[in-house]
C-alpha positions as CSV (number, residue, x, y, z in Angstrom):
1,M,-5.7,32.0,26.2
2,D,-2.4,31.7,24.4
3,L,-2.1,31.0,20.7
4,T,-0.7,27.4,21.3
5,K,-3.6,26.4,23.5
6,A,-6.1,27.9,21.0
7,F,-4.5,26.0,18.1
8,F,-4.6,22.8,20.1
9,I,-8.3,23.2,20.9
10,I,-9.2,24.0,17.3
11,S,-7.1,21.1,16.0
12,A,-8.7,18.6,18.4
13,A,-12.2,19.8,17.5
14,L,-11.5,19.5,13.7
15,T,-9.9,16.1,14.2
16,A,-12.9,14.8,16.1
17,T,-15.3,16.2,13.5
18,F,-13.5,14.6,10.6
19,C,-12.9,11.3,12.4
20,Q,-16.5,11.1,13.4
21,F,-17.5,11.7,9.7
22,S,-15.3,9.0,8.4
23,W,-16.4,6.5,11.1
24,A,-20.1,7.2,10.3
25,S,-19.6,6.0,6.7
26,D,-22.1,3.3,5.8
27,G,-20.2,1.5,3.1
28,P,-16.9,0.7,1.5
29,H,-14.4,3.4,0.7
30,S,-13.4,1.9,-2.6
31,I,-15.1,-0.4,-5.1
32,E,-13.2,-1.9,-8.0
33,V,-15.0,-3.9,-10.7
34,F,-13.1,-6.4,-12.8
35,T,-15.0,-7.5,-15.9
36,D,-14.9,-8.0,-19.6
37,S,-16.7,-6.4,-22.5
38,T,-19.6,-8.9,-22.4
39,F,-20.9,-7.5,-19.1
40,H,-22.9,-4.4,-19.8
41,E,-25.1,-4.4,-16.7
42,I,-22.5,-2.9,-14.4
43,G,-22.8,0.5,-15.9
44,D,-21.0,3.6,-14.8
45,K,-21.6,4.2,-11.1
46,G,-20.0,7.2,-9.5
47,G,-17.0,6.4,-7.2
48,V,-16.6,2.9,-8.7
49,T,-13.5,2.0,-10.8
50,V,-14.4,-0.4,-13.6
51,Y,-11.6,-2.3,-15.3
52,V,-12.5,-4.0,-18.7
53,I,-9.7,-6.4,-18.7
54,D,-10.2,-8.1,-22.0
55,R,-9.7,-4.9,-24.0
56,I,-6.0,-5.8,-24.7
57,D,-7.1,-9.0,-26.4
58,Q,-9.6,-7.1,-28.5
59,F,-7.0,-4.5,-29.4
60,Q,-4.6,-7.2,-30.5
61,R,-7.2,-8.8,-32.8
62,V,-8.0,-5.4,-34.4
63,L,-4.3,-4.5,-34.7
64,S,-3.5,-7.8,-36.4
65,K,-6.5,-8.0,-38.7
66,D,-5.7,-8.1,-42.4
67,L,-2.0,-7.6,-41.9
68,S,0.4,-8.5,-44.7
69,T,1.8,-12.0,-44.8
70,D,5.3,-10.4,-45.3
71,P,6.7,-10.1,-41.7
72,E,8.5,-6.8,-42.3
73,K,5.5,-5.2,-44.0
74,A,3.1,-6.5,-41.3
75,K,5.4,-5.0,-38.7
76,Q,5.2,-1.6,-40.4
77,E,1.4,-1.8,-40.7
78,A,1.0,-2.8,-37.1
79,L,3.3,0.0,-36.0
80,H,1.3,2.5,-38.0
81,R,-2.0,1.3,-36.6
82,F,-0.6,1.6,-33.1
83,Q,0.8,5.1,-33.6
84,T,-2.5,6.4,-35.0
85,M,-4.8,5.1,-32.3
86,D,-7.0,7.7,-30.8
87,A,-6.9,8.9,-27.2
88,R,-10.1,7.0,-26.3
89,L,-8.5,3.7,-27.3
90,S,-5.3,4.5,-25.5
91,Q,-7.3,5.2,-22.3
92,Q,-9.1,1.9,-22.7
93,L,-5.8,0.0,-23.1
94,E,-4.4,1.8,-20.0
95,N,-7.5,0.8,-18.1
96,A,-7.2,-2.8,-19.1
97,T,-3.5,-2.9,-18.3
98,N,-4.1,-1.3,-14.8
99,G,-6.9,-3.8,-14.3
100,L,-4.7,-6.8,-15.1
101,V,-2.0,-5.5,-12.7
102,K,-4.5,-5.0,-9.9
103,A,-6.2,-8.3,-10.6
104,K,-2.9,-10.0,-10.2
105,H,-2.2,-8.1,-7.0
106,Y,-5.5,-9.1,-5.5
107,G,-5.2,-12.7,-6.7
108,I,-8.4,-12.5,-8.9
109,D,-8.6,-15.5,-11.1
110,R,-11.9,-15.0,-12.8
111,Y,-14.5,-12.3,-13.6
112,P,-16.7,-10.6,-13.0
113,A,-15.2,-9.7,-9.7
114,I,-16.0,-6.8,-7.4
115,V,-13.3,-5.8,-4.8
116,F,-14.4,-3.8,-1.7
117,D,-11.7,-1.7,0.1
118,G,-9.0,-3.9,-1.4
119,E,-9.9,-6.7,1.1
120,A,-13.0,-8.6,0.0
121,V,-13.9,-10.0,-3.4
122,V,-17.3,-11.0,-4.7
123,Y,-17.2,-13.2,-7.8
124,G,-19.9,-13.7,-10.4
125,V,-22.1,-10.8,-9.5
126,T,-22.8,-7.9,-11.8
127,D,-25.3,-6.1,-9.6
128,L,-23.3,-3.6,-7.6
129,D,-26.1,-3.0,-5.0
130,A,-26.4,-6.8,-4.3
131,A,-22.6,-7.1,-4.0
132,K,-22.4,-4.2,-1.7
133,R,-25.2,-5.7,0.5
134,G,-23.3,-8.9,0.7
135,Y,-20.1,-7.1,1.6
136,L,-21.8,-5.1,4.3
137,Q,-23.4,-8.3,5.7
138,W,-20.0,-10.0,5.7
139,Q,-18.5,-7.0,7.6
140,A,-21.3,-7.0,10.1
141,E,-20.9,-10.7,10.8
142,G,-17.2,-10.3,11.2
143,S,-17.5,-7.5,13.8
144,R,-19.8,-9.6,16.1
């Protein structure tokens, strides 16, 4: 058997194996949760991206708390607070910003919202398992 033929057979076998594995998946490939800081029930589930989209508003309230009434002095105080924020807060702000951009992209107009595979949105549910069951049922009904 020549090398080209052997490579083709191995490639075909690997492709079939990987395609079969991905087709056998029993759930969504991506889950994104859009929520605010009042919903604690969602928790941290592996493979789920959670966006806490009201974090920017919270940060603005903290940033502007007890600022000077003098506009120039208030500007300096706010700048100092912004420059000294820790990495955790910076990560939370990045998460909120990314969440707002994604929510706009998906057309999400309220929360909590759970997006499956970038194509289906479940509103008002904070139980991921219940939302996933609803999504899978919707998928099954659509494939009939």
